[in-house]
N, C-alpha and C positions, 0 to 999 in steps of 0.2 A: 968312233971311240973318244975323240977329244971331247965331244959334247957330253957324253955320259960321265967323263972323268970330272969335268967342270961342275956338273950337277952334284956329284958325289962329295966333292970338296965343299961346295956351298952348304950341304946338309950338315957336314961335320962342323963347319964354323958356326953355324946357327946354334947347333947342340951345345957347343962350348960356351957361347954367349949366355944361353939360358941357364947353364949350370953355374956360371960366375954370378949372374944376378941372383940366383937362388941363395948361394952362399953368402952374399952380401946382406941380403934381407934377413937371413938367419943370425948373422953376426950383429947386425944393427936394426933390431925390430922397431925402434922409434922413428925411423925415417919415414915409414909408410904412414904414420899417423900425424906427422907435423903439419903437412898441407892441409889435412882435413880440420885439424884443430884451429889452424890459422883462419881458415874460411869460416868456421863457426864463430870465432871471436868478431870477425868483420861483419858477419850477418847480424850479430847481436847488437853491435854498435849502430848499424843501419836502422834496426827495428826501433831502438831507444830514441834515435834522433827523429825518426818519423812520428813518434808518439808524442813529441813535445809540441804543445800548442803555442803558436806565436800570435799575440794579439795585434790586430792591424793598428797602424799609427795613423790617426786622422791629421791631415794637413790641409791647410787653407789653399784653395786654388790661387795661382799667381796669375794675374792679368798682364800680359805682355803689352807694352806700349806699342802703337803702330810706328813702324820705321819706314821712312821713305827710302826705297832701294836705289842706290847709285849704280848705274850700269858699269860693268868692268871696264868698258871703253873709256869711261870718264874718271877712272881712279888715278891714272898716271900716264905720262908720256915720256918715252925714252927716245933719245936721238943722239947719234954719235957716241954711244956708250955712256952717255950721261943721264943720271936719274934725276928728273925734276921733282919739285914739290908735288905732294898729293892734292887732288881735288877732293875737298871734304864736304862742301855744301853745309847745310844746317840740318840737325835732326828733324825738325818740323817746321815748315813755313808758317803754319798757323800759330805756333807757339813763339817762334823767333820774331814774328812781325805781327803783333796783335793790336797795334795802336789805332783804335776807332776814330771816327770823325770828331767825337766830343773832345778827345784828348788833343788831337791835331788842331782843332778849332781854337783851343785856348792858346797854343803857341802862335798860331797865325794872327790872333788879335794882338798878341804882345809884340811880335816881330814885324808885322806886316803894315801895309799902308791902308789908308781909308779906301773901301771898295771903289773900284773904277767903274764909272757908269757906261761908257762906251769907248770906242777906239779913239775918237777925238780927245776924250778926256785923258786917255792914256798918253797921247802925244804931249799933252800939257803937264804931265807929271814926271818928266824926265829927270827931275832933280831928285826924285825919290825911287825911281825904277832904272834898271839898266836893260839894254837890248841884248839878247843873246842870239847867236847864230850857230849854225853847224860848226863844230869844233873838231880838231884833230882826235879828240877823245870821245865825242858823242855825235849823234846825228839827230836833227829835229825833223820829225815827220811833218808833212803838210798839215797845217793847223786850220781846222774849220770851226772849232768851238772855243778857241783860246788864241792869245797873241803872245809873241816871244819876248815877254818882259818878266823880270823878277826883281825882287829887292836885292841889293848888293850882297846881303848875307846868304840868301838862297843861291845866288849865282856863284858865289865862291864854294858853296857846298857842292853844287853840281860839278864844278870843275875838279874838286878834289876827289869826288867819286869817280870821275873819268880817268884821272891820273892813277888812282889806286887800282882801278880795274885794269889798266894797261900794265902796271907793274905786276899785278897778279898773274895775268896771262903769260908774261914773259918768264917769270920764275917757275911757272908750271909747264912751260914748253909748248904753249898753245898759240897758234897763229893769231895775230892781232885782229880784234874786232871792235867796232864802235857799237855801244848800246844805243837804243832809239828813244828819244823823248817824245811822248805822245800828246802831252798836255801841260800847260803852264798857266799863265795869268788869264783868268776869265773875267770879262766885263759883266756888269749886271744884265746887260742885253743879251750876252752870250748864255748866261744861266737860264733866262726866260726861254730862249729858243731850244736850248738843250733839253729842258724839262718836258717839252712838248712831245719828244719821241724817246726820252730815256727816263723811265720811271725811277731809276736809282739815283738820278741827279738831285742833290739837295739845294733848297733855295739859298741857304746860308753856307755856301761852299767855301772850303778852305782856299780854293783857287782864286777867290776874289781878292785876296790880300797880297798876292805876289810872292808867297812863301812856300808854295806847294808845287810839286813836280810828279808827274807820272812817267815811269820808265817801263817800257814794254819788256816782258821777260821771254817772249817766244819768237822774236825776230831780232836780227843783228845785221850790221853792215861790215862785210869783210874788208880789211885794209890790204890792198895789194897794189903792185906797180901795174898800171894798165898796159905797159909794154913788156912786162916781165912774164914769168911762168905763172900758172895758176896756183893759188895757195891750197894747202891740204884742207879738205872739207872737215868741218868740225860740227858735231851734233849741237843743236840749239840747247838741249838739256844740259850739256856739259858747260856751256857758256852761262847758262842760268845758275848752275851751281856756283860757279866762280863769282858772279855778280851778287848772289845771296851772301856769300862770305864776306864781301866788300861791304855790302849794306849792313850786315850784322855788326861788323867792326865799328862802322860809323855810328850805329845806334848805340853800341856799348860805350862809346866815347862821348855820348850825349850830344852828338852833332844833329841828330834828327829823330823824328818819329817816323815809323814805317808801318804800313798796313799791306798785307798780301791780298790783293784783289783777284778773285778767281774768274769771275764773269768778265771783267774788263781785261784780264790778261796782263796785269801791270803791278809794279810796286808803287803804291801811293805814299808819298813822303812829304813831311813838312819840316822845315829848318827849325831848330830850337837853340 
């Protein structure tokens, strides 16, 4: 009985709702047309918009300059909650260090000594040249095609680059490293021997004048206490970026000319 009663009441309620809706529609006949009229207006607007022809705008293609990507690991170092200076590098090694041999040779002739014939001749020219050895700031590679002599002007430049490199490492929170010098003064005998197995070596080399230095950019010497803990490893690329910043500053200060040597893996520079 309860089930039939509930069904009967539902039918009654439904009938009442239908009657109410019918009365409302009779009293307000515009309600049923408002929605359809609105839809027609929107449809007409859409049709008109679709019919408008838009002329394509011709634009010249923009050629993006190649950018050397700096790894995220080399952008900054954070230690003990302190944020150090960012490692920026230079936008392009080729553009930042474009000074070819002819430009550097002019400076070498101006600031250098008369070309040294051989090692004996170099020993007799100590009033013009200074001996350089491994420094707290840089390391001298074993030299097979040059000897560790420079003019005083070039020796001061090398020392200043080393100090600036150390300062930059510290403000960026990077463990100290020494860069490596791979070539300095070449005698005329050295150039003759070098040209036998190195086709890129020029006869009139800037290295003959004691004004020119090659700094390797893909090898470095870590500065650490031999009895202390090992230093944190740093990518050579990160150190190269910092070194390039230092050399770029020196070049902008008119301290030197710099050429980025790809095959030799070095920054080739002459004091000015």
